[in-house]
Phi, psi and omega in degrees: 000127181261099178221169172236140181285150173072180181288160175289130182254166178303134179088348179286154182303117182287355178282355175277138178238140179263129179287128180289345183266304185256349178085358181292148174262131187236133178294136188306316182293325178293320179296320178297316180297332182264023176060035180061037175242130181299124181287347181271318186233000179070018174297134181265111175292151174290142180229150180285164184303320183293324176292318179302312181295321180298328180286334185259324191275155168300144184304128176074007185271343185284130174235111183288142171290148178297149176285085184275347187236129177247137180294145179231150177269085185280345183253351188065039188285138177214130169246248175285344173209159180296147179304317179302326178293320178297319178298315181297320179297315181294321179296319180292323183286324186256340185076016180243156174291323182204192192273034182210146173232128183225156178173194175252150174203177175230151175231116185052040176084356180262124183284146174203168174255141183226144170225128185236130177274149183247107183294335181286350176259098179049044177065026179062022185293148183264109169252201185293325181289315178298314180299315180292323180293317177296316179297320179294322176298319178295320179296321177295315178300321180292314182296322183262000181051050177250145175302151179245126175251123180243120182246116188254144168204100192202146173276350178129205180290151183274112183302325185293351177247011170055219184296336178296325177290324177300322182294341179293335176299316179289320182300312181290321182295323182291333177280332170295321177299319179296320177294321179297316180295328180274359179062040174258125186295141173235127180240130175257139168234108183261132184238177186279128347262162174225110187221173167061226186293341175278314179294332181266021174218244192293337186289342182241016186252003183291162173295326174230130181241116179249162176212153176280150179303137175076357180295143174267128185222136177173183178270290174272143179289160184300324180293321178297315181297315182299317182288334182280313185264352178056044178226150172286140182270148181294155178302136179078005182303132179068010174285164178302321181293323177297316180292326176296314180298327183265014168082014186267341180226165183274326184194151169258119188239116176300154185301324182293340183256357188293319180297316180295317179296318179296318180298318180294318179296317180297321179293317182291329181267000176274187181300136178264152171258113186288056177249119184259161173301163181290136179243123182268154184293331184271007179275346176230118180261133182248017174230151178308146182259121178299141179211151175259358181282148171283163178300320180298322178292323177296318178299318179297319177296319179300330183264001185305132186295339180267003179298142182304140179268170179301316181295328176290318175300318179301316180297324181278325193266327189243165175243154171057037180294131173240111180288137176243146192227155167090148178261000180065020181220322186219313186191179170249145187236115182285354176281350178219118185248160179188168178169195178247149183205173177253129176242098192068237176260002186259125172287141181220159168260130181246133177230156174180151171289144182236132175246229180182175184249355177217176186300316182299315180294320181293319178295317180299324181265010179055036178058030177076018180253101184291149168271174180304325180295331175293315179291327177288330172296315178300318179300317178299320181286330173298314179294324175301314179299316181296320182298322184255010175066037183257131174303151177251129174240123185240136177252124185252122176200084183212140171289345179147169175294148185293126183263056183258168179299310180300322179298319179290321179298326183265007170089054181300315181297318180298316182297316179295315180300319180294324177296315179299315179298314184296317178299327182292339184243005177297136181264031177230159177297140176233124176234127177244146177226124177275114186259343181211256178270134173246083190267095166057214185296332177295334175276316182299335179301339174246010191245005178276097193225164172291327177215135180241123176253160177216137175290154188305323183250022174267171175218163184214123189208157177289336181202157177289153177303321180294319179295318179298315181297319181296318181292318186276326186242358179078006180203154178277002184295339182259028182300324178296316178297319179295320179300317178299316184293329184285346180052054190259002181281166182304314183294319178294320180293325176294317179298323180281349181083006179291325174242159184257344181192156179249131177265117183293150177246164171302157188308323183260012176112159184300327184291343181280340179210072186302318182294316178298316178299315182297322178294324176294318177299318179301314179296318180296319179295318179298315181296324183281321184286327187310306182292336181289333180293341181274353183267149176284167177302319179296319179294322180295316179296317181296317180296320179295319180295316179295325179301312184279336173296333185290335184285117182097349176278116185301335181275340185248334183293131178300000000 
């Protein structure tokens, strides 16, 4: 460890920097090599826009937009000194006209437009020049159909420009809305600090919102909140990690990983090559599968704790998976996972219920029973898929939606209903596969699809056998009888037309050969998705509607 004891003294090498987090002294060149991240505690030092861009962009690719806008003192504002004097001081110190640098650059050869705020210029505050520069960057991205990267570091709106600075929140937001409508990707990277009028406008509106570790992010600053409510704030309050836990951002990305993460996102959101993995004919069975197992034994296999989880299927079946998190309202839910990935040459959105193989994993994932925030995360990703024309692939494995007090308070029924509605109108292919338990509406929330597959030993039902037995017989002792009556096995569901195909498992179940099972699922998904890629959005919606219209129609029901 390269540190020096005690404070820096007169005559000591000024190239040493003291970490504000752990107190370690770091040699300047070592800190530069480590991207201005403390090698002892990983604290991220603030960096200026040109350094930030150099860390992310392909060498020599950045071309700055000309400084077309100069800040003006439209209010005659004066505090301890006139606003023009403050501007001149900031300009002399930073070499910039205002608190933003914008231009074009490339990352791994992919072009994009970027705008970066400079906290060292009047706290990165957004006045008319910052607002206009961000809006102009968005207009350029829209005109050239290039992704837009917005990197924030700001205390908020600039007080010295009064209500005009407030209007920049609307100005920048409406151009993000224009990009969203045009299906041009917007990625946010929020750094320390991001507050006020910046956090409450363009900094939190991207299709993907990332943040640096330890960054403070929020609307009102912690001191304002503390003085207003007269309460001590919890540890980690308003940190990037706090916002991730509470569903407000997609990921916390260390500086060393940001270029790679950005490159993967740009590739996944760029043009897809509709080439899928090879799909074999025996990976999807369209006739009932003979079995010697009882229905109760099949249910037990579907629930086996070692059965492959959604994240394991994602690892086996897809490439370049980037997990996305949060419902943007309350929290992130580990019982329902999702993100973007590559399936062959085709980018897709992947969703699924998540369980686990031991007590810790099961508790963390709430035994695969999502709360409303899990379904609202899925809803957000469904809309994301529709916006960028990405097929949706969903893995279903849940005993049901979580039936808790908090879940009801936060609108469990509404969240499930919105997922069902949204899936019914997506103009992209949707394929769902039941890999374990298909428990009632909590399963159907990911199951309104153009094609529904089911693993050989999975089940799909309106209620659990135990629940059915309790309601009908007053005890769970008749669960086996109830399971038989519910006709919930793969073969019965195929006969009823509820599923379109059965994915075979190894003789003793999917958990005995997870990799082999996953490869079969991969083949089945490829075979099922391929013909759907040839259909228009209107045809996909119509086919999905006709599929569900058939259930209960005496002329169409098998």
